[in-house]
VEXPA-598487 format. One record per residue: residue in three letters; x negated, y, z of N, C-alpha, C, O in turn. Coordinates in steps of 0.2 Angstrom, whole numbers, padded with zeros to 4 digits, always signed. Last residue first. Layout:
// VEXPA-598487
ALAXYZXYZXYZXYZ
...
END
This chain:
// VEXPA-598487
CYS+0178+0012+0023+0181+0010+0030+0185+0013+0031+0188+0012+0037
LEU+0171+0022+0010+0180+0019+0011+0183+0012+0017+0188+0009+0016
PHE+0165+0031+0010+0169+0032+0012+0178+0029+0012+0184+0030+0013
ILE+0156+0021+0012+0155+0022+0019+0165+0028+0017+0169+0029+0022
HIS+0152+0019-0002+0157+0013+0001+0160+0016+0010+0165+0013+0012
PRO+0142+0027-0007+0152+0030-0006+0155+0022-0004+0161+0020-0005
HIS+0130+0032-0007+0132+0025-0007+0141+0029-0005+0142+0034-0001
ALA+0128+0045-0018+0122+0039-0014+0125+0035-0013+0125+0030-0017
LEU+0141+0054-0020+0136+0047-0025+0131+0043-0020+0131+0037-0020
TYR+0147+0051-0006+0148+0047-0010+0143+0045-0018+0142+0040-0021
LEU+0133+0064-0003+0132+0060+0002+0140+0051-0002+0138+0045-0002
ARG+0134+0071-0009+0131+0069-0010+0135+0063-0006+0138+0058-0008
PHE+0149+0077-0004+0149+0074-0012+0141+0070-0012+0141+0065-0016
LEU+0142+0081+0006+0151+0076+0008+0148+0071+0000+0146+0066-0001
VAL+0139+0092+0006+0137+0087+0008+0138+0080+0008+0135+0075+0009
SER+0149+0098-0003+0143+0098-0004+0140+0091-0003+0138+0086-0007
VAL+0155+0103+0010+0160+0099+0004+0155+0096+0000+0156+0090+0000
ASN+0147+0108+0015+0149+0103+0020+0155+0099+0014+0157+0093+0014
GLN+0150+0123+0010+0141+0119+0010+0144+0111+0012+0141+0108+0007
HIS+0164+0128+0011+0158+0125+0005+0150+0119+0002+0147+0116-0002
HIS+0157+0129+0023+0164+0126+0021+0162+0121+0012+0161+0116+0010
SER+0148+0137+0025+0149+0131+0028+0152+0127+0025+0149+0122+0025
ALA+0147+0150+0025+0149+0146+0015+0150+0139+0021+0154+0135+0018
SER+0143+0157+0035+0154+0158+0032+0153+0155+0026+0158+0155+0022
SER+0130+0158+0035+0134+0150+0040+0143+0153+0038+0148+0150+0040
PRO+0121+0158+0023+0124+0159+0026+0129+0155+0029+0132+0150+0026
GLN+0110+0144+0013+0117+0150+0013+0119+0153+0020+0118+0148+0024
SER+0097+0144+0014+0099+0148+0010+0106+0150+0010+0108+0156+0008
GLU+0096+0135+0027+0092+0141+0026+0096+0147+0019+0097+0153+0020
THR+0112+0127+0032+0107+0127+0024+0105+0134+0028+0109+0138+0030
THR+0120+0118+0042+0121+0123+0040+0113+0123+0032+0110+0118+0030
ILE+0131+0109+0051+0130+0109+0045+0129+0115+0042+0134+0118+0039
ASN+0133+0100+0071+0134+0102+0063+0133+0107+0058+0133+0112+0062
SER+0139+0085+0074+0134+0087+0070+0135+0093+0068+0139+0092+0063
THR+0144+0083+0092+0147+0082+0083+0138+0088+0082+0135+0092+0085
ASN+0143+0085+0105+0142+0076+0103+0145+0078+0095+0147+0073+0093
ASN+0142+0098+0109+0148+0094+0111+0148+0086+0107+0153+0082+0106
THR+0133+0100+0094+0139+0104+0099+0143+0102+0101+0148+0103+0099
THR+0119+0103+0089+0125+0098+0091+0125+0100+0096+0122+0101+0101
SER+0115+0107+0070+0115+0108+0078+0117+0104+0081+0119+0100+0077
PHE+0102+0104+0057+0106+0102+0064+0108+0106+0067+0104+0111+0069
VAL+0101+0109+0042+0096+0109+0048+0103+0109+0053+0107+0113+0052
ALA+0092+0102+0021+0098+0105+0031+0097+0105+0035+0091+0104+0036
LYS+0089+0113+0011+0087+0109+0018+0089+0109+0022+0090+0113+0026
ASN+0098+0111-0005+0095+0114+0001+0092+0110+0008+0094+0104+0009
THR+0096+0104-0021+0097+0103-0015+0096+0106-0008+0092+0103-0005
ASN+0098+0110-0034+0096+0113-0031+0098+0112-0021+0101+0116-0016
ASP+0093+0100-0048+0097+0100-0042+0095+0107-0039+0090+0110-0041
THR+0080+0090-0053+0084+0097-0057+0089+0101-0050+0086+0106-0048
ARG+0067+0085-0049+0075+0087-0047+0075+0093-0054+0072+0097-0058
ARG+0052+0081-0057+0057+0081-0053+0062+0085-0054+0062+0088-0059
ALA+0047+0064-0062+0053+0070-0065+0053+0071-0058+0054+0067-0054
SER+0036+0054-0057+0034+0062-0060+0043+0066-0059+0044+0070-0055
VAL+0041+0046-0039+0039+0046-0047+0039+0054-0050+0041+0059-0047
LYS+0035+0042-0029+0033+0047-0027+0035+0045-0036+0030+0043-0039
ASP+0041+0026-0018+0040+0029-0023+0040+0035-0025+0046+0037-0023
PHE+0044+0017-0003+0046+0020-0009+0044+0027-0014+0045+0032-0012
THR+0052+0004+0005+0048+0006+0000+0049+0010-0006+0053+0010-0011
ALA+0057-0002+0021+0060+0000+0015+0052+0002+0010+0046+0002+0013
LEU+0063-0020+0032+0055-0018+0028+0060-0012+0021+0065-0014+0017
LEU+0067-0025+0047+0070-0022+0038+0066-0016+0036+0067-0010+0038
GLY+0071-0039+0054+0066-0035+0052+0069-0033+0047+0073-0036+0043
PHE+0084-0047+0062+0080-0048+0055+0076-0041+0055+0080-0036+0058
HIS+0083-0053+0082+0086-0046+0077+0081-0050+0069+0077-0054+0070
ASP+0081-0059+0086+0086-0062+0086+0088-0055+0083+0094-0053+0081
SER+0067-0068+0080+0069-0060+0086+0076-0064+0084+0077-0070+0082
PRO+0059-0077+0071+0055-0075+0076+0056-0070+0080+0052-0067+0083
PHE+0068-0094+0075+0068-0087+0071+0062-0083+0076+0060-0084+0082
LEU+0065-0111+0079+0067-0106+0080+0066-0099+0073+0064-0100+0067
GLU+0063-0123+0069+0070-0121+0072+0073-0110+0077+0077-0107+0078
SER+0048-0127+0073+0051-0127+0064+0060-0122+0065+0061-0118+0061
LEU+0045-0128+0084+0049-0122+0082+0052-0120+0077+0055-0115+0076
PRO+0061-0139+0092+0056-0139+0087+0053-0131+0084+0057-0128+0082
ILE+0062-0141+0110+0069-0138+0101+0062-0139+0100+0058-0139+0104
GLY+0062-0147+0121+0063-0152+0115+0064-0150+0107+0065-0153+0102
SER+0059-0141+0131+0066-0139+0130+0066-0144+0125+0071-0147+0124
GLU+0044-0133+0126+0047-0138+0132+0051-0143+0134+0048-0148+0136
THR+0043-0137+0107+0043-0135+0116+0044-0138+0118+0044-0144+0117
GLY+0034-0144+0098+0040-0143+0097+0039-0139+0106+0034-0140+0109
GLY+0026-0141+0078+0023-0141+0087+0031-0140+0094+0034-0134+0094
THR+0027-0138+0067+0029-0140+0069+0028-0147+0076+0028-0153+0078
GLY+0029-0121+0057+0028-0124+0061+0031-0132+0065+0037-0132+0065
LYS+0041-0111+0053+0035-0115+0051+0032-0115+0057+0033-0112+0062
MET+0053-0100+0058+0049-0101+0058+0041-0108+0057+0037-0109+0062
THR+0070-0097+0048+0065-0100+0054+0057-0102+0053+0055-0106+0048
GLU+0073-0083+0040+0071-0090+0038+0067-0094+0048+0063-0091+0051
THR+0072-0071+0041+0078-0073+0040+0077-0078+0039+0082-0081+0037
GLY+0061-0063+0041+0061-0068+0048+0070-0068+0045+0074-0065+0049
LEU+0069-0047+0035+0063-0049+0038+0066-0054+0042+0071-0054+0045
LEU+0077-0039+0019+0077-0040+0027+0071-0047+0029+0070-0051+0024
LEU+0071-0024+0008+0072-0033+0013+0073-0032+0020+0071-0028+0024
CYS+0070-0012-0001+0073-0013+0008+0073-0019+0007+0078-0020+0003
GLU+0061-0003-0014+0066-0010-0010+0065-0011-0004+0059-0012-0001
LYS+0062+0010-0020+0058+0007-0023+0063-0002-0021+0067-0005-0025
PRO+0067+0027-0014+0070+0022-0011+0069+0016-0018+0074+0016-0022
VAL+0060+0040-0020+0067+0036-0023+0065+0031-0020+0059+0029-0022
TRP+0055+0058-0018+0054+0052-0018+0059+0046-0018+0064+0048-0016
ASN+0054+0069-0024+0053+0068-0027+0055+0062-0025+0056+0058-0029
ILE+0056+0083-0018+0048+0084-0018+0051+0074-0023+0048+0075-0028
PRO+0064+0097-0013+0064+0093-0019+0059+0089-0019+0055+0093-0019
GLN+0062+0095+0005+0062+0099-0002+0060+0095-0004+0057+0091-0002
PRO+0066+0084+0015+0067+0093+0017+0066+0097+0010+0069+0103+0009
GLU+0074+0071+0012+0066+0075+0008+0070+0081+0010+0076+0083+0008
LEU+0075+0057+0023+0078+0065+0021+0072+0067+0017+0066+0066+0019
TYR+0083+0041+0028+0079+0048+0026+0082+0051+0024+0088+0051+0023
LEU+0084+0027+0039+0087+0031+0034+0083+0036+0035+0080+0037+0040
ILE+0084+0011+0042+0080+0016+0039+0084+0018+0039+0090+0014+0040
ARG+0093+0002+0056+0096+0006+0050+0086+0010+0048+0083+0011+0053
ASP+0104-0014+0062+0097-0008+0061+0097-0008+0055+0098-0012+0050
LEU+0114-0014+0063+0114-0014+0069+0108-0010+0066+0108-0004+0067
ARG+0127-0024+0055+0117-0021+0052+0119-0017+0059+0125-0017+0060
SER+0135-0040+0061+0132-0033+0056+0127-0026+0058+0124-0024+0063
ARG+0143-0053+0068+0139-0048+0063+0141-0044+0060+0147-0043+0058
TYR+0144-0067+0079+0145-0060+0079+0140-0057+0071+0135-0059+0069
ASN+0152-0077+0081+0149-0076+0079+0148-0068+0073+0150-0065+0068
GLU+0153-0087+0099+0152-0080+0098+0150-0079+0093+0144-0078+0094
LYS+0149-0096+0110+0148-0097+0103+0154-0091+0101+0160-0092+0103
ASN+0136-0093+0120+0144-0092+0120+0144-0093+0110+0140-0091+0106
GLY+0124-0093+0125+0125-0099+0131+0134-0098+0127+0139-0101+0129
GLU+0112-0082+0125+0119-0082+0132+0125-0087+0128+0130-0085+0127
HIS+0105-0089+0118+0102-0087+0125+0106-0085+0129+0105-0085+0135
ARG+0112-0095+0109+0110-0101+0113+0106-0096+0120+0104-0099+0125
LYS+0115-0082+0101+0119-0086+0104+0117-0093+0106+0122-0097+0104
LYS+0104-0079+0097+0106-0073+0106+0112-0081+0107+0112-0085+0112
MET+0097-0088+0090+0095-0086+0094+0099-0082+0101+0098-0083+0107
TRP+0104-0089+0076+0108-0094+0081+0105-0092+0090+0108-0092+0095
ASN+0108-0083+0063+0102-0087+0066+0107-0086+0074+0112-0083+0075
ARG+0120-0088+0056+0114-0089+0053+0109-0086+0056+0104-0085+0052
GLN+0129-0079+0065+0131-0088+0060+0123-0090+0056+0123-0096+0055
MET+0124-0068+0071+0123-0074+0071+0127-0081+0072+0128-0086+0076
ASP+0115-0055+0068+0121-0061+0063+0118-0066+0065+0112-0068+0063
PHE+0109-0044+0064+0112-0047+0068+0115-0048+0067+0118-0044+0063
THR+0110-0038+0050+0099-0038+0054+0102-0042+0060+0098-0044+0063
PHE+0117-0039+0036+0118-0039+0041+0109-0041+0046+0105-0045+0045
GLY+0120-0035+0021+0114-0031+0023+0113-0034+0034+0109-0030+0037
PRO+0132-0034+0014+0132-0034+0021+0124-0028+0022+0123-0022+0024
ASP+0135-0024-0003+0130-0029+0002+0130-0028+0008+0128-0022+0009
ASP+0134-0015-0009+0138-0014-0004+0137-0024+0000+0139-0029+0004
GLY+0119-0004-0011+0127-0008-0013+0129-0010-0006+0128-0007-0001
HIS+0107-0008-0011+0111-0011-0012+0117-0013-0012+0119-0019-0013
VAL+0098+0005-0010+0094+0001-0012+0101-0005-0015+0101-0006-0021
ILE+0106+0012-0001+0109+0016-0012+0103+0012-0012+0101+0015-0017
ARG+0110+0005+0011+0116+0006+0005+0113+0009-0002+0116+0009-0008
TRP+0097+0005+0015+0101-0003+0011+0105+0000+0007+0105-0002+0001
THR+0096+0018+0018+0093+0016+0014+0093+0010+0011+0089+0009+0006
ASP+0104+0035+0018+0105+0026+0022+0102+0022+0016+0105+0021+0010
GLY+0099+0048+0021+0102+0046+0017+0100+0037+0019+0095+0034+0021
PHE+0105+0061+0028+0099+0058+0028+0101+0049+0024+0105+0045+0027
GLY+0118+0071+0029+0113+0073+0026+0108+0067+0024+0105+0069+0019
SER+0124+0067+0044+0117+0070+0043+0115+0074+0039+0111+0079+0041
GLU+0139+0062+0042+0134+0069+0044+0131+0074+0043+0132+0080+0043
GLU+0133+0049+0042+0138+0051+0036+0136+0060+0038+0132+0062+0035
VAL+0129+0049+0055+0125+0045+0050+0129+0049+0043+0125+0053+0039
ALA+0140+0051+0066+0135+0054+0064+0129+0054+0058+0126+0059+0057
LYS+0151+0043+0061+0149+0047+0060+0143+0053+0058+0141+0057+0053
GLU+0146+0029+0066+0144+0028+0062+0144+0038+0059+0140+0040+0056
ASP+0156+0030+0075+0149+0033+0076+0144+0033+0070+0139+0036+0069
LYS+0165+0020+0075+0164+0026+0077+0159+0029+0075+0160+0029+0068
ASP+0160+0008+0060+0159+0010+0068+0159+0018+0068+0156+0022+0064
CYS+0156+0007+0048+0166+0008+0048+0163+0008+0059+0168+0010+0063
ASP+0144+0001+0051+0145+0000+0047+0156+0002+0049+0161-0001+0051
GLY+0141-0001+0068+0139-0005+0065+0142+0000+0058+0142+0006+0060
PHE+0127+0000+0082+0132+0000+0077+0132-0001+0071+0127-0003+0068
ASN+0111+0001+0087+0118-0002+0092+0125-0002+0086+0129-0004+0090
PHE+0100+0005+0079+0107+0011+0079+0115+0008+0082+0121+0009+0081
ASP+0086-0001+0081+0091-0004+0082+0098+0004+0084+0099+0007+0089
GLY+0077+0010+0066+0078+0008+0073+0082+0004+0072+0085+0003+0066
LEU+0070+0029+0060+0073+0022+0061+0074+0015+0067+0072+0016+0073
VAL+0073+0041+0050+0072+0039+0058+0077+0030+0056+0082+0028+0053
PHE+0061+0051+0041+0063+0044+0041+0069+0042+0052+0067+0042+0058
ILE+0057+0062+0030+0059+0062+0036+0064+0054+0038+0069+0053+0035
MET+0045+0067+0019+0050+0062+0021+0052+0064+0027+0048+0067+0031
GLU+0038+0078+0019+0041+0075+0012+0046+0072+0010+0049+0072+0005
ILE+0036+0095+0026+0035+0086+0028+0038+0085+0021+0040+0090+0018
ASN+0032+0106+0028+0028+0103+0025+0029+0094+0023+0025+0090+0021
ASN+0045+0112+0036+0045+0114+0028+0038+0112+0023+0037+0114+0017
SER+0048+0107+0046+0049+0100+0041+0047+0103+0036+0047+0100+0030
TRP+0052+0113+0060+0046+0114+0057+0044+0109+0052+0039+0106+0054
LYS+0064+0100+0065+0060+0105+0067+0055+0106+0064+0052+0101+0064
LEU+0071+0087+0063+0068+0093+0057+0067+0099+0061+0069+0105+0058
LEU+0068+0080+0075+0063+0080+0067+0064+0085+0062+0060+0086+0058
ALA+0079+0088+0083+0071+0087+0083+0067+0084+0079+0061+0086+0078
ASN+0088+0083+0074+0089+0091+0075+0082+0090+0078+0078+0093+0074
PHE+0090+0072+0074+0091+0073+0071+0088+0081+0067+0087+0084+0061
ILE+0090+0066+0089+0085+0065+0084+0085+0069+0076+0079+0069+0073
THR+0104+0071+0091+0097+0074+0096+0089+0072+0090+0085+0076+0087
ASN+0109+0063+0084+0109+0073+0080+0103+0072+0087+0098+0074+0085
LEU+0110+0053+0089+0106+0050+0082+0105+0061+0082+0100+0064+0080
GLN+0113+0057+0106+0109+0053+0105+0103+0052+0098+0097+0051+0098
GLN+0128+0058+0099+0122+0064+0104+0115+0062+0100+0113+0065+0095
GLN+0131+0047+0095+0133+0050+0090+0125+0057+0093+0120+0058+0090
ARG+0131+0036+0106+0124+0038+0102+0124+0043+0098+0119+0045+0097
VAL+0139+0045+0115+0133+0044+0115+0127+0044+0111+0122+0047+0111
GLY+0153+0044+0116+0153+0052+0109+0144+0051+0110+0141+0055+0107
PRO+0156+0042+0134+0158+0043+0128+0155+0049+0121+0154+0055+0121
VAL+0145+0032+0141+0152+0039+0141+0152+0044+0134+0148+0047+0130
THR+0138+0021+0137+0140+0022+0143+0145+0027+0145+0148+0026+0150
GLU+0141+0010+0124+0145+0018+0126+0145+0021+0134+0150+0022+0138
TYR+0126+0001+0126+0135+0001+0124+0137+0009+0127+0134+0013+0131
SER+0113+0007+0123+0121+0001+0116+0125-0004+0120+0126-0009+0118
GLU+0109+0021+0111+0113+0015+0118+0118+0007+0117+0121+0003+0113
ILE+0097+0015+0102+0099+0018+0103+0107+0014+0108+0110+0008+0109
HIS+0079+0018+0097+0083+0007+0101+0090+0013+0106+0090+0014+0112
SER+0070+0024+0086+0073+0022+0096+0077+0018+0097+0075+0012+0098
THR+0059+0033+0079+0061+0026+0080+0063+0024+0086+0059+0022+0090
GLY+0055+0046+0066+0056+0045+0073+0060+0038+0076+0066+0039+0075
LEU+0042+0051+0055+0047+0050+0059+0045+0048+0066+0040+0048+0070
ARG+0035+0060+0042+0039+0062+0050+0042+0057+0051+0047+0057+0048
PHE+0021+0065+0031+0026+0060+0034+0030+0063+0042+0028+0067+0046
LEU+0012+0073+0021+0013+0074+0026+0021+0069+0027+0026+0070+0023
SER-0001+0070+0008+0007+0071+0009+0009+0071+0016+0003+0070+0019
LYS-0012+0068+0004-0012+0074+0007-0003+0076+0008+0000+0081+0008
GLU-0016+0052+0011-0019+0058+0006-0018+0066+0011-0020+0069+0016
LYS-0005+0054+0026-0006+0050+0017-0011+0055+0012-0009+0061+0010
ARG-0001+0060+0040-0004+0061+0035-0007+0055+0032-0012+0052+0035
VAL+0014+0060+0053+0007+0057+0049+0003+0058+0043+0005+0053+0040
THR+0021+0061+0066+0019+0065+0059+0013+0062+0058+0008+0062+0062
VAL+0034+0052+0076+0024+0052+0074+0029+0057+0066+0035+0058+0063
SER+0039+0047+0090+0039+0051+0086+0033+0053+0084+0028+0055+0087
GLU+0054+0039+0102+0045+0041+0099+0044+0043+0091+0048+0041+0087
CYS+0068+0044+0111+0065+0041+0104+0059+0044+0102+0058+0050+0101
ASN+0074+0034+0124+0073+0037+0122+0069+0037+0112+0068+0032+0109
ARG+0083+0026+0138+0082+0027+0131+0078+0033+0127+0082+0038+0128
GLY+0090+0021+0148+0082+0024+0149+0078+0027+0144+0073+0029+0143
LEU+0103+0023+0151+0099+0015+0147+0091+0017+0150+0088+0014+0154
TYR+0109+0032+0150+0108+0028+0156+0104+0022+0158+0102+0019+0162
SER+0106+0046+0145+0102+0039+0142+0106+0036+0151+0104+0039+0156
VAL+0108+0061+0137+0110+0057+0139+0108+0050+0140+0109+0047+0135
PRO+0095+0071+0128+0101+0075+0134+0104+0066+0141+0104+0066+0148
PHE+0084+0062+0127+0092+0061+0125+0094+0066+0130+0093+0064+0136
LYS+0067+0066+0123+0072+0065+0128+0078+0067+0124+0078+0071+0119
ILE+0053+0063+0111+0065+0067+0109+0066+0058+0117+0066+0052+0117
THR+0037+0061+0110+0043+0059+0115+0050+0062+0115+0051+0065+0121
LYS+0027+0064+0096+0029+0066+0102+0035+0062+0106+0038+0059+0102
SER+0014+0070+0087+0018+0067+0093+0019+0067+0096+0016+0069+0101
ALA+0001+0073+0071+0006+0074+0080+0014+0070+0082+0018+0068+0078
VAL-0005+0065+0063-0004+0073+0063-0004+0078+0073-0006+0082+0076
ILE-0014+0054+0061-0008+0055+0065-0011+0061+0068-0015+0062+0071
GLU-0017+0047+0043-0020+0051+0050-0014+0051+0054-0009+0049+0051
LEU-0022+0030+0039-0018+0034+0041-0020+0042+0044-0026+0043+0047
ASP-0029+0021+0041-0033+0024+0037-0026+0031+0034-0026+0035+0030
LYS-0021+0014+0049-0029+0018+0052-0032+0020+0046-0038+0022+0047
LYS-0004+0015+0051-0009+0012+0050-0019+0014+0047-0020+0014+0041
VAL+0005+0015+0065+0003+0016+0060-0006+0014+0060-0010+0012+0064
PHE+0016+0011+0079+0009+0008+0075+0011+0012+0068+0017+0013+0065
LEU+0030+0015+0091+0025+0014+0087+0020+0011+0083+0022+0006+0084
MET+0041+0005+0104+0035+0009+0100+0034+0012+0094+0039+0010+0091
VAL+0052+0006+0114+0050+0006+0107+0044+0011+0106+0043+0017+0107
PHE+0055-0004+0128+0055+0001+0127+0054+0001+0120+0054-0004+0118
TYR+0058-0012+0145+0060-0014+0137+0057-0008+0134+0056-0005+0139
ASP+0061-0012+0157+0059-0016+0156+0056-0017+0146+0052-0021+0143
THR+0056+0012+0161+0058+0005+0158+0057-0002+0158+0051-0002+0158
SER+0045+0016+0167+0050+0017+0165+0056+0016+0165+0061+0018+0168
THR+0033+0019+0158+0035+0012+0163+0038+0014+0166+0035+0012+0171
SER+0033+0012+0142+0038+0014+0146+0038+0014+0150+0042+0009+0152
ALA+0015+0012+0133+0021+0012+0133+0027+0016+0139+0026+0022+0140
LYS+0011+0028+0121+0012+0025+0125+0018+0020+0127+0024+0021+0125
ASN+0011+0028+0103+0015+0028+0108+0011+0025+0116+0007+0020+0115
VAL+0003+0025+0091+0005+0029+0092+0009+0031+0098+0011+0037+0098
VAL-0010+0013+0088-0003+0013+0094-0003+0021+0093-0008+0024+0095
LYS-0018+0005+0073-0020+0010+0078-0009+0012+0082-0003+0013+0079
TYR-0019-0007+0064-0017-0003+0063-0019+0000+0071-0022-0004+0075
SER-0031-0018+0059-0025-0013+0051-0022-0004+0052-0022+0001+0049
GLN-0035-0026+0067-0039-0023+0062-0035-0018+0061-0038-0013+0062
LYS-0022-0028+0073-0027-0024+0078-0028-0023+0072-0024-0019+0069
PHE-0019-0039+0065-0016-0033+0065-0018-0027+0068-0016-0021+0066
GLU-0029-0050+0065-0025-0045+0060-0022-0041+0057-0021-0039+0051
THR-0030-0051+0079-0032-0048+0078-0033-0046+0069-0037-0042+0067
HIS-0022-0051+0095-0017-0050+0086-0025-0052+0083-0025-0057+0085
ARG-0020-0048+0106-0025-0053+0104-0024-0054+0096-0026-0059+0092
GLU-0011-0037+0105-0018-0034+0109-0023-0039+0105-0028-0037+0102
VAL+0000-0043+0103-0001-0041+0100-0010-0035+0098-0013-0032+0094
VAL+0003-0049+0117+0001-0052+0112-0005-0051+0108-0011-0053+0108
ALA+0002-0038+0123-0004-0040+0125-0004-0045+0119-0009-0047+0117
LEU+0015-0030+0123+0007-0030+0118+0003-0033+0124+0003-0030+0129
PHE+0024-0041+0123+0023-0042+0119+0017-0039+0118+0013-0041+0115
ASP+0024-0040+0138+0021-0046+0136+0018-0045+0128+0012-0047+0126
GLU+0029-0025+0139+0023-0026+0142+0018-0038+0137+0013-0040+0135
THR+0039-0025+0127+0037-0027+0135+0031-0028+0131+0028-0029+0126
CYS+0053-0020+0115+0045-0024+0120+0044-0021+0126+0047-0016+0129
GLU+0060-0016+0109+0064-0021+0114+0058-0022+0115+0058-0027+0119
GLN+0056-0009+0095+0064-0009+0100+0061-0017+0102+0060-0022+0099
PHE+0045-0003+0081+0047-0008+0086+0051-0008+0091+0049-0003+0092
ALA+0039+0000+0065+0042+0003+0073+0045-0004+0075+0046-0009+0072
ALA+0026+0007+0056+0028-0003+0059+0031+0002+0065+0027+0006+0068
VAL+0021+0011+0042+0019+0011+0048+0025+0007+0050+0029+0004+0046
ASP+0013+0004+0029+0011+0011+0031+0011+0015+0036+0007+0020+0038
PRO+0014-0012+0031+0015-0006+0028+0018-0001+0034+0021-0002+0039
ASP+0014-0027+0027+0008-0019+0025+0012-0012+0024+0013-0009+0019
LYS+0018-0038+0027+0020-0037+0020+0017-0029+0021+0018-0025+0016
GLU+0007-0047+0032+0007-0048+0025+0011-0043+0022+0010-0042+0016
VAL+0007-0040+0044+0002-0038+0043+0001-0041+0036-0004-0040+0034
VAL+0022-0046+0046+0019-0038+0047+0016-0038+0045+0018-0037+0039
ILE+0019-0056+0048+0025-0056+0043+0025-0048+0040+0026-0044+0035
ASP+0011-0057+0063+0010-0061+0058+0017-0061+0050+0017-0066+0047
LEU+0020-0053+0070+0015-0049+0066+0013-0051+0061+0013-0048+0056
LEU+0030-0065+0073+0031-0061+0067+0026-0053+0067+0029-0049+0064
TYR+0020-0075+0077+0023-0076+0069+0027-0071+0067+0028-0071+0061
ASN+0019-0070+0087+0015-0070+0086+0018-0070+0078+0019-0064+0075
TRP+0033-0070+0092+0029-0062+0091+0023-0063+0089+0019-0058+0088
ARG+0033-0087+0095+0036-0081+0090+0034-0073+0091+0038-0072+0086
ASP+0024-0087+0106+0025-0090+0098+0033-0085+0092+0035-0082+0088
GLU+0028-0082+0115+0024-0080+0110+0020-0081+0103+0016-0079+0098
LYS+0042-0082+0118+0038-0079+0113+0035-0078+0113+0034-0073+0111
ARG+0048-0098+0115+0043-0097+0114+0041-0093+0114+0036-0094+0111
ASP+0062-0102+0123+0060-0099+0122+0053-0098+0121+0050-0095+0126
TRP+0065-0112+0130+0066-0116+0123+0064-0110+0121+0062-0111+0115
LYS+0062-0110+0144+0058-0114+0143+0059-0114+0134+0053-0115+0131
SER+0073-0091+0147+0072-0099+0150+0065-0106+0143+0066-0104+0137
ARG+0072-0083+0149+0069-0083+0152+0066-0091+0152+0061-0094+0154
SER+0070-0077+0130+0076-0081+0135+0068-0080+0140+0062-0078+0138
GLY+0066-0059+0123+0066-0065+0126+0072-0070+0130+0077-0067+0131
PHE+0064-0045+0116+0066-0045+0124+0061-0056+0127+0056-0058+0131
TRP+0065-0047+0103+0069-0045+0108+0066-0049+0113+0065-0055+0113
ILE+0061-0034+0092+0058-0041+0091+0062-0042+0097+0066-0038+0096
ASN+0068-0026+0079+0069-0026+0083+0067-0036+0087+0070-0041+0086
TRP+0060-0016+0068+0061-0023+0069+0063-0025+0074+0058-0026+0077
THR+0057-0005+0052+0058-0005+0059+0058-0015+0062+0057-0019+0058
LEU+0044+0001+0042+0048-0006+0044+0048-0003+0048+0043+0000+0051
VAL+0040+0009+0027+0043+0008+0032+0043+0001+0034+0042-0003+0030
SER+0024+0014+0014+0034+0011+0019+0033+0011+0022+0027+0011+0024
PHE+0027+0023-0001+0024+0024+0006+0030+0016+0011+0036+0014+0011
VAL+0017+0028-0016+0022+0022-0015+0022+0023-0002+0017+0024+0002
GLU+0005+0038-0019+0011+0038-0021+0016+0031-0021+0019+0029-0026
LEU-0006+0036-0018-0003+0039-0011+0004+0041-0015+0008+0045-0014
SER-0010+0015-0012-0008+0023-0015-0006+0030-0015-0002+0030-0010
GLY-0011+0006-0003-0014+0012-0001-0016+0017-0009-0020+0021-0011
MET-0004-0003+0001+0000-0001-0001-0006+0008+0002-0005+0013+0006
END
């Protein structure tokens, strides 16, 4: 992925795991990191990280040779999010974005990186797992959008990626729809459901919780926005870890290694190309303000009195990019 004209990002909830003997966490995480090294993203974002996972990272020679860590591990929660970037990228800035409300100790870790002459800004989070207060997920996402858009004149692409803990047609999808960010999976795959948490295909969580649910949802996302019309376009968006692990060794509970998945979530990898043709539209830079857990969108080139026409324009662009959201 060394070309200036290509930029790739990965997000994966690595699952902190079960305390039962059948869950070989170290084997799972090593296998997961093998996949990451093979796919070679410029930036890798992980959720549900633990000190045990970071110990596996430290011992994984290939991953350590390729990546450097951005943020420190949280000391206030049992699990947390982590960002890693390729060693040939320059870390220009990094920041922890605090949420106004989170009863689960959640936040967003962000980084601005330089690849050759291009600047990219990314934020990853594990959005509130359940609605501790009304609208908390939308509030947390809008906090991220606001923070990442500040002083973004020289940024070519902004990414919000991670475990959002809600799926398509959920009421919290409103924050994504109104943000102006593109949903990479939807833009590349259209109506393909793209479930990243799929208890019909991946039985890890089902065994852990001892139930027979078949819950499926697209909980994990990679959103992107170009503050300036540079003309980056998504080339591909892939689900990772959708097959059981290779190996013949058995666990202490008698479950073969070959029946385990790397995580209870599938990973998500997106690759973007910078195309030579310039845009001909007049897409404006979006600026967000959060009021009462909703996002109000204005543009720097238009007065606020034109917000109605601008919101119509934003919705129209969203419809062209991924019309499925208007069918929910």
